[in-house]
Backbone as ProteinMPNN parsed JSONL, in Angstrom:
{"seq_chain_A": "MPEPPAEKECCQRTRERWLARIEKYFTSFPVIKDVPCDECREILEIRVYEHPAA", "coords_chain_A": {"N_chain_A": [[-15.27, 117.958, 10.422], [-17.799, 115.585, 9.711], [-17.253, 112.055, 9.505], [-17.729, 109.917, 6.637], [-20.409, 107.519, 6.665], [-19.74, 104.113, 7.623], [-19.426, 101.428, 5.295], [-22.0, 99.051, 4.723], [-22.003, 95.537, 5.596], [-23.101, 93.802, 3.659], [-22.961, 95.375, 1.374], [-20.208, 95.705, 1.19], [-19.372, 93.078, 0.623], [-20.512, 92.776, -1.939], [-19.114, 94.771, -3.334], [-16.458, 93.774, -3.131], [-16.73, 91.417, -4.612], [-17.294, 92.446, -7.16], [-14.934, 93.907, -7.632], [-13.055, 91.844, -7.737], [-13.976, 90.535, -10.022], [-13.57, 92.55, -11.942], [-10.771, 92.778, -11.83], [-10.051, 90.277, -12.793], [-11.274, 89.916, -15.364], [-11.51, 92.304, -16.911], [-9.909, 94.309, -19.358], [-9.612, 96.817, -20.344], [-9.264, 100.075, -19.197], [-10.366, 103.2, -17.786], [-12.666, 101.579, -15.476], [-15.924, 102.128, -14.817], [-18.563, 101.729, -12.829], [-21.925, 101.536, -11.713], [-23.487, 99.713, -9.515], [-26.109, 97.647, -8.152], [-26.406, 96.697, -4.72], [-26.255, 93.297, -3.706], [-28.001, 92.483, -1.675], [-29.307, 94.67, -0.15], [-29.893, 96.403, -2.178], [-28.893, 98.942, -2.542], [-27.283, 101.479, -4.42], [-24.018, 101.076, -5.539], [-21.043, 102.774, -6.126], [-18.537, 101.95, -8.24], [-15.287, 102.411, -9.013], [-12.503, 102.019, -10.985], [-9.437, 102.894, -12.008], [-7.068, 102.025, -13.087], [-5.321, 98.988, -13.942], [-5.388, 96.693, -11.293], [-2.589, 96.217, -9.13], [-0.58, 93.297, -8.998]], "CA_chain_A": [[-16.215, 117.392, 9.471], [-18.158, 114.204, 10.058], [-16.758, 111.014, 8.602], [-18.82, 109.229, 5.953], [-20.761, 106.288, 7.375], [-19.065, 102.892, 7.163], [-20.209, 100.644, 4.356], [-22.62, 97.861, 5.307], [-21.319, 94.289, 5.253], [-23.614, 93.269, 2.395], [-22.417, 96.221, 0.309], [-18.778, 95.401, 1.105], [-19.242, 91.803, -0.088], [-20.81, 93.022, -3.35], [-17.99, 95.541, -3.883], [-15.314, 92.867, -3.264], [-17.025, 90.498, -5.721], [-17.125, 93.19, -8.407], [-13.517, 94.238, -7.816], [-12.396, 90.61, -8.182], [-14.402, 90.325, -11.413], [-12.887, 93.554, -12.768], [-9.357, 92.411, -11.88], [-9.875, 89.039, -13.539], [-11.814, 89.876, -16.719], [-11.47, 93.55, -17.673], [-8.595, 94.653, -19.89], [-9.631, 98.224, -20.712], [-9.523, 100.905, -18.031], [-10.995, 103.013, -16.491], [-13.937, 100.879, -15.353], [-16.809, 102.921, -13.976], [-19.804, 100.964, -12.706], [-22.872, 101.761, -10.63], [-24.152, 98.413, -9.4], [-26.91, 97.509, -6.928], [-25.988, 95.702, -3.735], [-26.996, 92.046, -3.864], [-29.008, 92.291, -0.629], [-30.121, 95.838, 0.19], [-30.162, 97.08, -3.453], [-28.317, 100.28, -2.56], [-26.381, 101.631, -5.555], [-22.606, 101.207, -5.18], [-20.207, 103.338, -7.179], [-17.266, 101.233, -8.336], [-14.4, 103.127, -9.924], [-11.152, 101.458, -11.065], [-8.819, 103.709, -13.045], [-5.959, 101.299, -13.714], [-5.325, 97.572, -13.587], [-4.835, 96.499, -9.949], [-1.266, 95.593, -9.053], [-0.639, 91.884, -8.559]], "C_chain_A": [[-16.551, 115.964, 9.87], [-17.621, 113.226, 9.022], [-17.936, 110.376, 7.882], [-19.141, 107.922, 6.678], [-20.053, 105.078, 6.769], [-20.012, 102.113, 6.252], [-20.769, 99.395, 5.046], [-21.898, 96.61, 4.821], [-21.79, 93.739, 3.911], [-23.066, 94.067, 1.215], [-20.926, 95.938, 0.109], [-18.54, 94.098, 0.355], [-19.496, 91.979, -1.583], [-19.656, 93.759, -4.015], [-16.776, 94.636, -4.102], [-15.513, 91.901, -4.434], [-16.818, 91.2, -7.054], [-15.666, 93.539, -8.665], [-12.731, 93.019, -8.273], [-12.732, 90.327, -9.635], [-13.675, 91.294, -12.344], [-11.42, 93.177, -12.926], [-9.125, 91.214, -12.801], [-10.23, 89.169, -15.024], [-11.673, 91.156, -17.541], [-10.048, 93.859, -18.123], [-8.49, 96.128, -20.252], [-10.043, 99.053, -19.493], [-9.629, 102.353, -18.463], [-12.286, 102.205, -16.596], [-14.775, 101.675, -14.359], [-18.165, 102.236, -13.98], [-20.621, 101.492, -11.533], [-23.696, 100.492, -10.558], [-24.982, 98.366, -8.123], [-26.313, 96.449, -6.005], [-26.855, 94.467, -3.908], [-28.136, 91.911, -2.86], [-29.899, 93.512, -0.424], [-30.475, 96.693, -1.024], [-29.708, 98.539, -3.493], [-27.32, 100.355, -3.713], [-24.963, 101.888, -5.049], [-21.844, 101.762, -6.368], [-18.868, 102.621, -7.148], [-16.442, 101.924, -9.414], [-13.005, 102.514, -9.857], [-10.496, 102.151, -12.252], [-7.617, 103.055, -13.715], [-6.0, 99.868, -13.235], [-4.706, 97.405, -12.206], [-3.483, 95.794, -9.983], [-1.387, 94.19, -8.496], [-0.046, 91.7, -7.198]], "O_chain_A": [[-15.679, 115.22, 10.318], [-17.547, 113.528, 7.831], [-19.029, 110.295, 8.442], [-18.248, 107.289, 7.243], [-19.801, 105.027, 5.566], [-21.231, 102.142, 6.421], [-20.087, 98.764, 5.854], [-21.26, 96.62, 3.768], [-20.981, 93.263, 3.114], [-22.745, 93.495, 0.173], [-20.441, 95.934, -1.023], [-17.619, 94.008, -0.457], [-18.784, 91.402, -2.405], [-19.259, 93.418, -5.129], [-16.13, 94.718, -5.146], [-14.566, 91.604, -5.162], [-16.236, 90.628, -7.976], [-15.21, 93.472, -9.806], [-11.834, 93.139, -9.108], [-11.86, 89.921, -10.403], [-13.216, 90.899, -13.415], [-10.878, 93.246, -14.029], [-8.117, 91.153, -13.504], [-9.547, 88.583, -15.865], [-11.714, 91.09, -18.769], [-9.097, 93.689, -17.36], [-7.386, 96.636, -20.448], [-11.047, 98.762, -18.844], [-9.008, 102.713, -19.463], [-12.916, 102.149, -17.652], [-14.383, 101.868, -13.208], [-18.835, 102.172, -15.011], [-20.072, 101.848, -10.491], [-24.511, 100.224, -11.44], [-24.61, 98.973, -7.119], [-25.785, 95.435, -6.462], [-28.042, 94.569, -4.218], [-29.147, 91.28, -3.169], [-31.122, 93.403, -0.515], [-31.278, 97.618, -0.908], [-30.103, 99.286, -4.388], [-26.588, 99.396, -3.959], [-24.73, 102.79, -4.244], [-21.986, 101.273, -7.489], [-18.148, 102.677, -6.151], [-16.849, 102.009, -10.572], [-12.389, 102.491, -8.791], [-10.957, 102.006, -13.385], [-7.195, 103.481, -14.79], [-6.643, 99.564, -12.231], [-3.614, 97.917, -11.958], [-3.27, 94.88, -10.78], [-2.211, 93.931, -7.619], [-0.016, 90.582, -6.684]]}, "name": "protein", "num_of_chains": 1, "seq": "MPEPPAEKECCQRTRERWLARIEKYFTSFPVIKDVPCDECREILEIRVYEHPAA"}
């Protein structure tokens, strides 16, 4: 089976920014977000099912 294509750098930066925001400000889980990339506007699926471990 072919591997899924690697995520673009701009999308990776947006995902990291959202994950940091979720870790810092969200208290209720799961968090399910579909957000547009800051640069290419591709929709990113962000799924966090439990609070990230410190």
